[in-house]
Backbone as CSV, one residue per row, in Angstrom:
resi,resn,N_x,N_y,N_z,CA_x,CA_y,CA_z,C_x,C_y,C_z
1,MET,-0.827,22.855,40.749,-0.408,21.555,40.268,0.667,21.754,39.195
2,SER,1.734,20.988,39.256,2.839,21.132,38.293,2.499,20.431,36.975
3,LYS,3.279,20.730,35.946,3.089,20.110,34.630,3.238,18.598,34.719
4,VAL,4.210,18.151,35.487,4.454,16.718,35.632,3.251,16.045,36.275
5,GLN,2.683,16.671,37.291,1.504,16.099,37.961,0.314,16.026,37.003
6,VAL,0.146,17.063,36.182,-0.955,17.074,35.212,-0.785,15.933,34.219
7,LEU,0.431,15.746,33.729,0.689,14.672,32.765,0.467,13.297,33.394
8,LYS,0.887,13.151,34.651,0.664,11.886,35.346,-0.825,11.623,35.499
9,GLU,-1.559,12.673,35.809,-3.001,12.545,35.979,-3.680,12.151,34.668
10,LEU,-3.121,12.609,33.563,-3.663,12.279,32.244,-3.183,10.906,31.759
11,GLY,-2.287,10.283,32.503,-1.767,8.975,32.122,-0.678,9.049,31.073
12,LEU,-0.032,10.197,30.993,1.017,10.404,29.983,2.396,10.419,30.646
13,GLN,2.746,9.353,31.301,4.036,9.319,31.988,4.926,8.182,31.504
14,ALA,4.382,7.229,30.780,5.154,6.053,30.375,6.050,6.350,29.180
15,GLY,7.158,5.630,29.112,8.034,5.649,27.950,8.580,6.993,27.543
16,GLY,8.782,7.881,28.449,9.352,9.182,28.115,8.352,10.164,27.536
17,THR,7.086,9.811,27.553,6.056,10.709,27.013,6.037,12.037,27.761
18,ALA,6.094,11.962,29.072,6.040,13.188,29.877,7.217,14.094,29.567
19,SER,8.415,13.525,29.516,9.592,14.376,29.257,9.541,14.969,27.854
20,THR,9.036,14.221,26.905,8.924,14.735,25.534,7.935,15.895,25.475
21,LEU,6.775,15.715,26.077,5.774,16.786,26.070,6.258,18.018,26.820
22,LEU,6.980,17.825,27.897,7.524,18.969,28.636,8.540,19.725,27.790
23,LYS,9.386,19.009,27.064,10.368,19.674,26.195,9.669,20.454,25.089
24,LEU,8.631,19.841,24.495,7.893,20.521,23.431,7.214,21.786,23.946
25,SER,6.648,21.722,25.127,5.925,22.872,25.666,6.852,23.969,26.168
26,SER,8.100,23.637,26.439,9.016,24.641,26.976,9.590,25.550,25.897
27,ASP,9.594,25.119,24.633,10.154,25.948,23.561,9.192,25.962,22.377
28,THR,8.080,26.648,22.559,7.037,26.652,21.527,7.471,27.371,20.255
29,GLU,8.356,28.354,20.385,8.830,29.072,19.198,9.608,28.124,18.291
30,GLN,10.498,27.316,18.866,11.266,26.353,18.079,10.340,25.282,17.504
31,LEU,9.367,24.870,18.281,8.385,23.881,17.814,7.629,24.429,16.604
32,LYS,7.239,25.703,16.668,6.524,26.340,15.551,7.392,26.347,14.299
33,LYS,8.679,26.703,14.450,9.604,26.717,13.310,9.760,25.319,12.723
34,ASN,9.882,24.319,13.589,10.048,22.944,13.110,8.806,22.461,12.359
35,ILE,7.639,22.839,12.841,6.402,22.459,12.162,6.312,23.139,10.799
36,GLU,6.712,24.412,10.716,6.710,25.131,9.441,7.656,24.470,8.440
37,VAL,8.846,24.088,8.906,9.810,23.403,8.036,9.227,22.069,7.562
38,SER,8.609,21.361,8.470,7.992,20.079,8.137,6.876,20.252,7.112
39,ASN,6.037,21.260,7.293,4.947,21.517,6.347,5.478,21.858,4.964
40,GLU,6.528,22.654,4.914,7.123,23.034,3.630,7.723,21.810,2.936
41,ALA,8.411,20.981,3.696,8.993,19.759,3.124,7.893,18.837,2.604
42,TYR,6.788,18.774,3.320,5.657,17.958,2.888,5.111,18.468,1.551
43,LYS,4.947,19.795,1.439,4.451,20.388,0.194,5.402,20.092,-0.964
44,GLU,6.698,20.212,-0.724,7.690,19.923,-1.757,7.626,18.449,-2.164
45,GLY,7.417,17.588,-1.184,7.299,16.156,-1.479,6.095,15.862,-2.344
46,ILE,4.984,16.508,-2.055,3.767,16.329,-2.860,4.008,16.833,-4.282
47,ALA,4.655,17.981,-4.418,4.943,18.532,-5.740,5.840,17.589,-6.528
48,THR,6.825,17.015,-5.859,7.735,16.071,-6.515,6.971,14.831,-6.969
49,GLN,6.058,14.348,-6.143,5.258,13.184,-6.518,4.387,13.477,-7.734
50,LYS,3.823,14.680,-7.789,2.992,15.053,-8.939,3.839,15.123,-10.213
51,GLU,5.030,15.698,-10.116,5.928,15.771,-11.269,6.299,14.370,-11.748
52,TYR,6.570,13.479,-10.802,6.914,12.106,-11.161,5.743,11.416,-11.860
53,ALA,4.531,11.649,-11.368,3.353,11.027,-11.977,3.193,11.479,-13.427
54,VAL,3.419,12.765,-13.681,3.318,13.286,-15.047,4.408,12.672,-15.921
55,ALA,5.643,12.638,-15.405,6.761,12.100,-16.181,6.574,10.617,-16.461
56,SER,6.167,9.860,-15.481,6.012,8.420,-15.697,4.829,8.138,-16.609
57,GLY,3.793,8.971,-16.527,2.661,8.819,-17.438,3.087,9.062,-18.870
58,SER,3.898,10.076,-19.087,4.392,10.383,-20.427,5.264,9.245,-20.941
59,LEU,6.110,8.708,-20.080,6.982,7.609,-20.467,6.165,6.379,-20.840
60,ALA,5.131,6.100,-20.069,4.271,4.950,-20.367,3.573,5.133,-21.712
61,GLN,3.130,6.354,-21.996,2.484,6.622,-23.276,3.463,6.456,-24.433
62,GLN,4.693,6.922,-24.253,5.706,6.763,-25.293,5.991,5.285,-25.547
63,GLN,6.051,4.508,-24.476,6.307,3.085,-24.611,5.153,2.405,-25.357
64,GLU,3.926,2.760,-25.040,2.769,2.186,-25.737,2.808,2.509,-27.222
65,ARG,3.128,3.760,-27.559,3.204,4.141,-28.968,4.314,3.378,-29.680
66,ALA,5.459,3.219,-29.015,6.576,2.488,-29.618,6.202,1.030,-29.850
67,GLU,5.573,0.395,-28.864,5.161,-1.004,-29.005,4.142,-1.154,-30.140
68,SER,3.214,-0.231,-30.223,2.212,-0.266,-31.284,2.874,-0.138,-32.652
69,SER,3.833,0.766,-32.776,4.546,0.951,-34.041,5.323,-0.300,-34.424
70,ILE,5.958,-0.926,-33.456,6.722,-2.146,-33.723,5.792,-3.257,-34.209
71,LEU,4.644,-3.403,-33.563,3.688,-4.433,-33.984,3.177,-4.174,-35.403
72,LEU,2.919,-2.918,-35.727,2.478,-2.589,-37.085,3.575,-2.887,-38.105
73,MET,4.827,-2.595,-37.738,5.938,-2.907,-38.647,6.091,-4.410,-38.829
74,GLN,5.942,-5.166,-37.749,6.038,-6.621,-37.843,4.962,-7.164,-38.785
75,LYS,3.767,-6.655,-38.663,2.674,-7.110,-39.506,2.947,-6.775,-40.968
76,ALA,3.415,-5.560,-41.221,3.707,-5.135,-42.594,4.811,-5.999,-43.207
77,ILE,5.854,-6.260,-42.448,6.955,-7.102,-42.946,6.447,-8.515,-43.212
78,GLY,5.634,-9.017,-42.297,5.072,-10.352,-42.485,4.211,-10.446,-43.724
79,GLU,3.406,-9.431,-43.975,2.548,-9.421,-45.159,3.387,-9.386,-46.438
80,ILE,4.491,-8.676,-46.397,5.367,-8.590,-47.567,6.069,-9.936,-47.804
81,LEU,6.535,-10.565,-46.742,7.288,-11.813,-46.874,6.409,-13.042,-47.087
82,LYS,5.171,-12.976,-46.714,4.295,-14.147,-46.784,4.203,-14.743,-48.201
83,PRO,3.943,-13.938,-49.244,3.874,-14.542,-50.590,5.194,-15.187,-51.026
84,ALA,6.298,-14.528,-50.706,7.601,-15.080,-51.089,7.862,-16.384,-50.348
85,CYS,7.462,-16.435,-49.131,7.659,-17.633,-48.324,6.846,-18.797,-48.875
86,TRP,5.623,-18.531,-49.265,4.757,-19.598,-49.775,5.292,-20.164,-51.087
87,THR,5.905,-19.330,-51.915,6.382,-19.816,-53.209,7.731,-20.503,-53.107
88,THR,8.549,-20.144,-52.127,9.894,-20.720,-52.056,10.037,-21.830,-51.028
89,THR,9.236,-21.823,-50.009,9.345,-22.846,-48.964,7.965,-23.264,-48.502
90,SER,7.939,-24.177,-47.594,6.649,-24.612,-47.058,6.408,-24.022,-45.672
91,CYS,7.117,-22.954,-45.322,6.930,-22.355,-43.992,5.693,-21.470,-43.983
92,SER,5.254,-21.155,-42.820,4.064,-20.327,-42.667,4.324,-19.228,-41.654
93,PHE,3.911,-18.039,-42.009,4.019,-16.911,-41.085,2.675,-16.590,-40.443
94,ASP,1.698,-17.420,-40.661,0.363,-17.131,-40.129,0.366,-16.926,-38.626
95,HIS,1.224,-17.641,-37.913,1.245,-17.476,-36.462,1.863,-16.129,-36.047
96,LEU,2.569,-15.503,-36.984,3.164,-14.194,-36.680,2.230,-13.047,-37.033
97,ILE,1.312,-13.287,-37.963,0.426,-12.235,-38.439,-0.943,-12.466,-37.828
98,SER,-1.416,-11.467,-37.130,-2.710,-11.592,-36.469,-3.554,-10.388,-36.810
99,ASP,-4.824,-10.608,-37.015,-5.731,-9.494,-37.269,-5.996,-8.679,-36.003
100,ASP,-5.559,-9.201,-34.859,-5.748,-8.489,-33.581,-4.888,-7.235,-33.507
101,LEU,-3.842,-7.181,-34.327,-2.939,-6.033,-34.271,-3.625,-4.913,-34.938
């Protein structure tokens, strides 16, 4: 029985499936090389994703620290200006100063 007959018997004849499988089976050495290249590229992709995760995590942490520092500075400035504001004007900074910070 020929390869084509076997593929037809297995129901693998539609849409170029048979011709694709025949091409793959005819040059197994090239197929092996292509799979090795694909596996290596996959490993490199995973390594790149891990590096990105570390870098983006570090960036997120830096941003959190910066935001926290800015909020602390805002609170400190507000606390300093609050007495002066009360004596010179009728404005209020209470909405800017929160104990949640």
